[in-house]
N, C-alpha and C positions, 0 to 999 in steps of 0.2 A: 526110833527115828530121831534125827537131829535136824534142825531147821535153820534156814536163812530167810531173812526178809527178802521179798522179791527184788531182784536187780532191776533198777529203774533206768530207762533211757529210751531215746527215740528209736524208731524202727531203723535197722541197718547199722546201729552203732557197734555191734559185736558183742551182744549180751551172752550169746551162746558160747563164744570164745572165752569170755570171763568165767562162765560156769565150768567150762572144761578145765580152766586153770585151777579153779577151786578144787575140782576133783583130782586133777593130776598131782597137785602139791599137797594133798591132804592124806589123812590116814586111810582113806578108802580107795586110794589110787589103783590098788590091785583088783578092785571090784569093777563091775560094768558101769558105764555112763550111758544112760538111756534118755534121749530127748523126746519130748512130746509137744507138738504144736497144738495148743488147746483151741486155737481159732480155726484149725483145719479139720477137726474131728466133728462129725455130725453128732448132735446132742443125743439122739436116740442110741447111738453106738458108743457114747463116751464111757458109760459104766463098764461095758464089756472090754473096752480098750484099756482102761486103767486097772480094773480089778479082775478081768478074765471071765470066762464063761465055762460052765460045766458041759460035759458031753451029753448030747441028745436033749438039751434044754428045749430045742425046737427041732422040727423036721429038717434034716440035712445040716444041722449045726454041729460042728466038731468042737470039742473042748480045747481050750488053750489058756495059757497063762496071760495075765495082764501085765501092763508096764511096771506096776509096783513089784510084782514077783520077778520080772526080768531084772529089775534094779536092786534086788536083794543083795545086801553087802556092799552096794555101791551108791550111785547118785542118780536120782530121778530129776530131770530138768523139765519143769513145766513152763514152757514159753507162752507168752501172752495170756497169763492166768486171768487177767482182767476181762477177757472175752468170755469166760465161763458164765453160763446162766446161773441164776440164784439157786435153782434146784440142783445143778451140778456142783455148785459151791457147797451146798449142804452135804452131799455125798462125800466130797473130798474132806470136809471138816470132820465127819464121823470117822473116816479112816485114820486121820491124824490123831484124833482124840483117843481112839481105841488101840492105836498102834497095831492095827490088824485090818485085813481086807476080807470082803465076802464076795466070792465069785457069783456071777449071775446064774440063777437056777439052783442055788444051794443055800442052806441055812447055816452051814458051818463057817467058821472064820479061820483065817490063816495069818499067823503073825509074820511080819516082815521087818527086816532091819535095813531101812532105806533112808538115806539123807535126801531131803527135798530142797532143791534150789529153784525158786520161781522167778519169772521175769515179767515185766510189764512195760508197755510204752506209754502208760498213763498213770499219774499219781494215784495210788490206791486210797490215800486218805481223802482225796476229793471225791472219789467214787463212793466211799462210805458215807460221806455227808449227803450225797445225792441218792442214797439208798440203792445204788447199783452194785454194791459189793458188801458182803456180810461183814459186820464189824468183828464178830467172833472169829471168823476165818482170818481177817486182817491181823488180829492180835496173835492168833496161833502161829501165823507165818512170821511174826516179828522175831527178829534176831539181830543179825548184822546187816545194816543198811548199806548198800553199795550203789552209788549213782554213776552210770556210765555216760560221760559227757559226749555231746554231739561233736562231730569232726570239726565243725567251724569254730569250736571252742578250744581245740587243741591242734591248731594249724601246724605246729612244729612236728607233728607226727605224719603229715601228708607225704613228705619226700621219702621217709623210711617205709611207709606202707606202699607207696608207688613202686619203690625198688623191689619190695617183696613180691608184689603182684607181677612185676615185669619178669622176675625169675620164675614165677609159678606158671605163667602163661606163654613163655617163649617156646617156640617150636625148634628153632635151630640157632646156634650162636648166641652171643651176649647181646643184650638190649640195654640202651641207656636213654636218659631224657636230657634234652638240652636245657641250659639254664633258663631261657625264656619260658620253656614249657613248664619247668618246675615252679617258676614264679607265678605263672597263670594258675597252676593247680592250687597253690597256697592262697591265692586271692579269692578263689571260687568258694561259695558258701556251702556246697554239698548238702542240699536238702535230703538226699538219699543216703548220706553218711558213708560209711566204709563200703557198704554194698555197692553204692553208685560209683565210688572210686574204682573198685575192682572191675566192674563192667566197662567203665571208660578205658582203663588200661588194656583190658582184653580187646576192645575195639581198636585201639591205637596200634596194638601189636599186629592185628590182622590186616590193617589197612596201610600202615607205614611202608614207604618204598625203600627205606634204608634202616640199618640197625639202630640208628640214632633217631629217636622220636622228636620231631620239631614242633614248634608252636602250631603250625598249620595242620599237623596231624591230629590235633585235638578238636573236639566238636566246637562249633561256633559259640554255643552258650557257655562253654567252659572258658574259652578264650576271653569272652566278655570285653570289658573296657581295656584290658591289657592288650588284646589283639587289635582293638579299634583305635587305640590312642598311642600306646608305646611302640608297638611293632612298626607301624608306618613311619613314625619319627626316626626309628633306628634305620629303616630301609632308605629313607630320604637323606640321612646324614645330618639331621637337625642338631643344633647345639643344645647343650644342657639348658640354657636359658629359654630356648624356644620350646623344648619339651616341658619344662617347668611351667611355662606360660599356659600351655594346653591343659596341663593337669590342674592348674589353679582355676581355670575356667570351668572344669568339670565340677570341682568342689564348690565353686561359687554358685553354679546352677543347683547343685544338690542342697545347698543351704538357702534356697529360695531367693537367690540374688541378694542376700544380706552380707555385705562386705565384712562387718564386724564378726558375725558368726563364722564366716568362711576363714577369716584370718586366725581365729581361735582354733578352728579345726586343723588348719595347716601349720599352726604354731609359728606364725610369722607376724610381723607388724602390719597395721592397716596400710601404711604407705608402701611397704614392700608388695603387698597384694595388689594395690592399685597399679604399681609399676608393671607387675606381671600381666595384669588384665589389659594394659595399654600396649604392651609389647607386640609389635608386628601389625598394629592397627593404625591407620591414618587418622589424625585428629579430625574431629567433626566440627563444623561451624557451630558456634554457640546458638542455642535456641533454634527457631525456624525463621530467623531474619533473612529477608530476601533483599539483595542490593537494589538501590533506587533505580538504576538504569534498566534492571530487568522488569521492574513494575511498569515503567513508561514505555518499554519496547524500543527505546533508542539506544543503539550501541555506542558506547563512548569512543571518541577519537583516540587513536594511538599515535603518539609522537614518533616520527621516523628516527 
């Protein structure tokens, strides 16, 4: 067996796709690629799932090969390996150390030539410190460390991924995204990462009334402040200065109404920010001073 340190990245970032690329461009590309979601396998069945089970081990049980044997000569992808229990980790460690597996219901071992690529959505080093992951297994899996960044950390990929998913989920004819829609996608933080982007594109393709997907075809939470601030300004024909004034107020509020912090965030001078904040607003009277005639209740005479 040969090993890679677990691919690390948030859920939905495309760790399985990276694992497939490792397989497809490696020496084992002619062998099978076998994925296993460790979080989805019941612990009592995990050993049989990974290592197989012998015929008639129990009443009504049919013998079958495990995932290790299915991946012989290829790659075994263990997704969410951090969700394995400590007892399951011990069994996995033994298979890696012995370079062999033992089917449930037998005492004989079978050697397998399998590359293991593991993935985790939590840093294994932190789990080792918290005694939630075996240190010996952590070091056994150590090899090439690959960190898959979240989609919000690689926004330049959003438009390309969106175009790929448009082509993948279209039913008839070509589909495209308007520039405002693309801008909104780039600004969104994508907590669900690539998986969330694909589901959103699939929804837009199903609901859009024309081949061109517009800003209004996107979910409200994806449009965010882009849809609330910029789109109405464009529809109303506001000037650049008017829109910049609205945007400056948003940043100003985000900075706790601190003008110096907001001017640094916008990369403009304090006085320029002040001008943007005053734009379109009537000047207010200084303080709360009330005219003397209003305090007395006597209306001043007006010269004809």
